[in-house]
C-alpha positions in Angstrom: -1.5 23.1 -5.0 -0.6 26.7 -4.6 1.9 27.6 -1.8 -0.7 29.7 -0.1 -3.0 26.7 0.3 -0.5 24.4 2.0 1.3 24.9 5.3 5.1 25.7 5.5 5.8 22.1 6.7 4.0 20.6 3.6 5.9 19.5 0.5 6.0 22.2 -2.1 6.3 20.9 -5.6 8.3 24.0 -6.5 10.9 22.9 -3.9 11.0 19.3 -5.0 14.3 17.4 -4.8 13.6 16.4 -8.4 13.7 13.3 -10.5 16.3 10.7 -11.3 16.3 12.0 -14.8 15.9 15.7 -15.4 12.8 16.8 -17.4 11.3 20.1 -18.4 8.3 21.1 -16.3 4.8 20.4 -17.6 2.9 23.5 -18.7 -0.3 22.8 -16.7 0.7 20.4 -13.9 3.1 20.6 -11.0 5.5 17.7 -10.3 3.3 15.8 -7.9 0.2 16.1 -10.2 2.3 14.7 -13.0 3.5 11.8 -10.8 -0.1 10.9 -9.9 -1.1 10.9 -13.6 1.9 8.7 -14.6 0.9 6.2 -11.9 -2.7 6.1 -13.0 -1.7 5.4 -16.6 0.9 2.7 -15.6 0.5 -1.0 -16.4 1.2 -1.9 -12.8 -1.7 0.3 -11.6 -4.1 -1.4 -14.0 -3.0 -4.8 -12.7 -4.2 -3.9 -9.2 -7.8 -4.6 -10.2 -7.0 -8.3 -10.3 -4.7 -8.5 -7.2 -6.3 -9.3 -3.9 -6.3 -8.2 -0.3 -7.5 -11.0 1.9 -9.9 -12.9 -0.4 -8.7 -14.1 -3.7 -10.1 -12.9 -7.0 -12.2 -15.9 -7.8 -13.9 -15.9 -4.3 -16.3 -13.0 -5.0 -16.7 -9.9 -7.2 -17.4 -7.5 -4.3 -14.3 -8.2 -2.1 -11.7 -5.5 -2.1 -8.8 -5.6 -4.5 -5.5 -3.8 -4.4 -7.0 -1.2 -6.7 -10.1 -0.5 -4.7 -7.9 -0.4 -1.5 -5.6 2.1 -3.1 -8.5 4.3 -4.1 -9.8 4.2 -0.5 -6.4 5.1 0.9 -6.2 8.0 -1.6 -9.7 9.3 -0.6 -8.9 9.1 3.2 -5.5 10.6 2.7 -6.8 13.6 0.7 -9.5 14.3 3.2 -7.0 14.4 6.1 -4.4 16.3 4.0 -6.8 19.0 3.2 -7.6 19.6 6.9 -3.9 19.6 7.8 -2.9 21.8 4.8 -0.6 19.1 3.5 -0.1 18.6 -0.2 -3.1 16.6 -1.4 -1.7 15.7 -4.8 1.4 14.2 -3.3 -0.7 12.2 -0.8 -2.8 10.9 -3.7 0.2 9.9 -5.8 1.8 8.0 -2.9 -1.5 6.3 -2.0 -2.1 5.2 -5.6 1.4 3.8 -5.9 2.0 2.3 -2.5 0.9 -1.3 -3.5 2.2 -1.4 -7.1 4.8 -4.0 -6.0 2.5 -6.4 -4.3 2.5 -10.0 -5.5 -0.6 -11.9 -6.6 -2.5 -13.6 -3.7 -1.9 -10.8 -1.2 0.4 -11.4 1.8 0.5 -15.1 1.2 2.1 -14.6 -2.2 4.5 -12.0 -0.8 5.6 -14.3 2.0 6.2 -17.2 -0.3 8.1 -15.1 -2.9 10.3 -13.9 0.0 11.0 -17.5 1.0 11.9 -18.4 -2.6 14.3 -15.4 -2.8 15.8 -15.8 0.7 19.2 -16.8 -0.6 19.1 -14.2 -3.3 18.3 -10.9 -1.5 14.8 -11.6 -0.4 11.6 -9.9 -1.5 10.1 -6.7 0.1 6.8 -5.5 -1.4 7.6 -1.8 -0.6 11.0 -2.1 -2.3 9.3 -3.9 -5.2 6.9 -0.9 -5.5 9.9 1.4 -5.8 11.5 -1.0 -8.4 8.3 -0.9 -10.3 8.2 2.9 -10.7 12.0 3.2 -11.0 12.8 0.3 -13.4 10.2 -2.2 -14.3 7.7 0.1 -16.1 8.8 0.6 -19.7 6.8 3.5 -21.1 9.2 6.2 -22.1 11.9 6.4 -24.7 14.5 8.2 -22.5 14.5 5.9 -19.4 13.1 2.9 -17.6 10.5 3.4 -15.0 8.1 6.4 -14.5 10.8 8.8 -13.3 8.8 10.1 -10.4 9.8 12.9 -8.1 11.9 12.2 -5.0 9.0 13.0 -2.6 6.7 10.4 -4.2 9.4 7.8 -4.3 10.2 8.5 -0.7 6.6 7.9 0.3 6.4 4.6 -1.7 9.3 3.2 0.2 7.4 2.8 3.4 9.7 0.0 4.9 13.2 -1.1 3.9 15.7 -3.4 5.5 19.1 -1.9 6.4 20.8 -4.2 3.8 18.6 -2.9 1.0 18.8 0.7 2.3 22.6 0.5 2.1 22.4 -0.9 -1.4 20.0 1.8 -2.6 22.1 4.5 -0.9 25.2 3.3 -2.7 23.5 3.9 -6.0 21.6 7.0 -5.0 23.6 8.9 -2.3 21.5 10.9 0.0 18.4 9.5 -1.7 15.2 7.8 -0.8 16.8 5.2 1.5 19.0 7.5 3.5 16.4 8.0 6.2 16.4 4.3 7.1 20.1 4.6 7.9 19.8 7.9 9.8 16.6 7.1 11.7 14.8 10.0 10.2 11.1 10.2 9.0 9.6 10.6 5.6 7.7 13.8 4.7 4.4 14.4 6.4 2.5 13.4 3.3 4.2 10.0 3.4 3.5 9.6 7.1 -0.2 10.4 6.4 -0.4 7.7 3.7 0.9 5.1 6.1 -1.8 5.9 8.6 -4.5 6.2 5.9 -3.5 2.7 4.7 -4.0 1.3 8.1 -7.4 3.0 8.6 -8.6 1.8 5.2 -7.6 -1.8 5.5 -8.9 -2.3 9.0 -12.3 -0.9 7.9 -12.6 -2.8 4.6 -11.4 -6.1 6.1 -14.3 -5.8 8.6 -16.6 -5.3 5.7 -15.2 -8.1 3.6 -14.9 -10.4 6.6 -18.6 -10.0 7.5 -19.6 -10.3 3.8 -17.6 -13.6 3.6 -19.3 -15.0 6.7 -16.0 -15.7 8.4 -16.7 -13.0 11.1 -20.0 -11.6 12.3 -21.2 -8.3 13.6 -21.9 -10.1 16.9 -18.4 -11.4 17.2 -17.1 -7.8 16.7 -18.8 -6.8 20.0 -15.5 -7.4 21.8 -13.8 -4.8 19.6 -14.2 -1.4 21.4 -13.7 0.7 18.3 -16.5 -1.2 16.4 -19.0 -1.8 19.2 -19.0 1.8 20.3 -20.2 3.1 17.0 -22.5 0.2 16.4 -24.3 1.1 19.7 -24.3 4.8 18.7 -25.8 3.9 15.3 -28.5 1.8 16.8 -29.4 4.4 19.4 -29.9 7.0 16.7 -31.6 4.6 14.2 -33.3 1.9 16.4 -34.9 0.2 13.3 -31.7 -0.2 11.4 -31.0 -3.8 10.4 -29.1 -6.0 8.0 -26.0 -4.7 6.2 -27.0 -1.1 6.9 -25.9 -1.7 10.5 -22.5 -2.7 9.3 -22.2 0.1 6.8 -23.3 2.8 9.3 -21.0 1.5 12.0 -18.0 1.5 9.6 -18.8 4.9 8.4 -18.9 6.3 11.9 -15.7 4.4 12.8 -13.9 5.8 9.8 -15.0 9.4 10.6 -13.9 9.1 14.2 -10.5 7.9 13.2 -10.1 10.6 10.6 -11.0 13.4 13.1 -8.7 11.8 15.7 -5.8 11.8 13.3 -6.5 15.5 12.4 -6.7 16.6 16.1 -3.7 14.5 17.3 -1.5 15.6 14.4 -2.4 19.3 14.8 -1.3 19.0 18.4 1.9 17.3 17.5 2.6 19.9 14.8 2.0 22.7 17.3 4.4 21.2 19.7 7.2 20.4 17.2 6.6 23.6 15.2 8.5 22.4 12.0 9.4 25.4 9.9 9.5 23.4 6.6 9.2 19.9 5.2 12.8 18.9 6.1 12.3 20.0 9.7 9.3 17.7 9.8 11.4 14.9 8.5 13.9 15.5 11.4 11.2 15.4 14.0 9.7 12.3 15.5 6.6 10.9 13.7 4.0 13.7 13.7 1.1 12.3 11.8 -0.5 10.1 14.4 -3.5 8.8 16.3 -4.2 9.9 19.9 -3.1 7.3 22.4 -6.6 6.0 23.1 -7.4 5.7 19.4 -4.0 3.9 18.8 -4.9 1.4 21.5 -8.3 0.8 19.9 -6.9 0.4 16.4 -4.4 -2.1 17.8 -7.1 -4.1 19.4 -9.0 -4.2 16.1 -6.0 -5.4 14.2 -5.4 -8.2 16.8 -9.0 -9.3 16.4 -8.8 -9.4 12.6 -5.5 -11.3 12.8 -6.9 -13.9 15.1 -10.4 -14.3 13.6 -10.0 -13.4 9.9 -6.4 -13.6 8.6 -5.9 -16.8 10.6 -9.3 -18.3 9.9 -8.9 -21.9 8.6 -10.6 -21.0 5.3 -8.3 -18.1 4.7 -5.3 -20.2 5.8 -6.2 -23.1 3.4 -6.6 -20.7 0.5 -3.3 -19.0 1.4 -1.5 -22.4 1.4 -2.8 -23.1 -2.1 -1.7 -19.6 -3.2 1.8 -20.2 -1.8 2.0 -23.5 -3.7 1.2 -21.7 -6.9 4.0 -19.1 -6.3 6.5 -21.7 -5.3 5.6 -23.8 -8.4 5.9 -20.8 -10.7 9.3 -19.9 -9.3 10.7 -23.3 -9.7 9.3 -23.7 -13.2 10.6 -20.4 -14.6 14.1 -21.0 -13.2 14.1 -24.3 -15.2 12.5 -22.7 -18.3 13.5 -19.1 -18.5 12.3 -18.9 -22.1 8.7 -19.3 -20.8 8.9 -15.7 -19.6 8.9 -12.6 -21.9 12.3 -11.9 -23.3 12.8 -8.7 -21.2 12.9 -11.0 -18.2 14.4 -14.2 -19.6 17.4 -12.3 -21.0 18.5 -10.8 -17.7 21.7 -12.0 -16.0 20.2 -12.2 -12.4 17.9 -15.1 -13.1 16.3 -15.3 -9.6 15.5 -11.6 -9.5 14.1 -11.7 -13.0 11.8 -14.6 -12.0 10.7 -12.7 -8.8 10.0 -9.5 -10.8 7.9 -11.4 -13.3 5.8 -13.3 -10.7 5.4 -10.2 -8.6 3.8 -8.4 -11.5 1.2 -11.1 -12.1 -2.5 -10.8 -11.3 -4.1 -13.6 -9.3 -5.9 -15.2 -12.3 -2.8 -15.0 -14.6 -0.7 -16.6 -12.0 -3.2 -19.5 -11.7 -3.4 -19.9 -15.5 0.4 -19.9 -15.8 0.8 -22.4 -13.0 -1.6 -24.8 -14.7 0.1 -24.3 -18.0 3.6 -25.0 -16.6 2.8 -27.7 -14.1 -0.5 -29.3 -15.3 -1.9 -28.7 -11.8 -5.2 -27.0 -11.6 -6.3 -24.7 -8.8 -9.1 -26.4 -6.9 -11.4 -23.8 -5.3 
C-alpha cells in the first residue's frame, strides 16, 4: 500500500524492521505483500484445509477448517483495516499465517501435545506458528523458514510465555518477543488480527454448532448479541425461515461487530494520537470493541464454551483425538526412524516428535496412529 493510503500510525513496508536474512527487494511487491505470497505458497498453509476447528475432518464436509477460518479472518481484517487506514496487506499476511502452528484435532490436539511436552518446554501453538515460518518450512536454498518481515512475525506471535519470550530474546535481541518482557503491544495490524480472529470464530462456531445439531437457534435466544439481530432480521423479513434465519442473523451480527470495532478504535486512536507505528506499540491496546460490545462478545463465548465446546459429543471426540496424539508421541519416541529423516536425525528428540505431529492433518494423524499402533479410529 502507498504511504498516502495508510495512516501515520500504520506499518509502512518502506520502514519495516526487516527480515532475519537480508534480501534484495522484489521489483513489483512490497515486503508485506511478499510475506503474504510466501505464506499462501507454503506447505503449512495447504495443510490447514485438513486441520479442524471444533468438528473433526471426517464429521462433515461443510464444517470450518483452519484454512476457511484463516480466510474469514483475513476478509474481516482487511475490511476493518481499510476503514482505519491500516496496512491491509500486513493484516492479510498475519491472518493467513496465524494458525500455521496448530496441531491436528483443534484445541484437543494442542492441549494433549502440550501435556506430552510438559517436561520438555511445553507446546504453544502461537510459538509453533512462528517456528513454522522461521524454521520448519524448507523452501529456499539460502535459509530455513520463509524469512518473513519482523512485522508479520510479530503479529503471528500472539501469545508467548515469559520463559519462551526470554529464550527467543536471547537469540533475537530486541526482536519479536521483546514486547512480552516489556509489557508493550504489537503493531495495530496485529491487534486487529487478534480481534478479527475472535469475531470470526464466534460467528462460524455458531453456524457450525447449529449445523451439527448440538446447539439450536432457539437455545441462542439467551445470547443478547445473537437474539438482537435475529429479532431485527425477522421484523424486516417476517417470512424468513430455515437456515436463512441463521445466515441473516450472523451476517448482521458480524456487520455490527465490525462497525463497533471501527468506531471504538477510531475513538481510541483519537485519544492516544500515536504519531507512528512505534508510538501505537507503546500505547495501551487501541484496536478494541466498545465496552457494551465486549460484554456481549464475552457472553457469546461463555455460551459456546458451555453448550458447544463442552457438549458431550464434542468432548468424546476430543478424548479420542487426544488418545491419537498421545499414542503418536509415544510411538515416535520409541521408533524415531518412522519419521522423515529431517525429524528423526535431530538431537532434541522430544521437540522433533512434537514438530512432526503438529504439522499433521487430522486424517494423516489418524492413518499414522493406526499404522503404528494397530488401533483404528472409531467414529
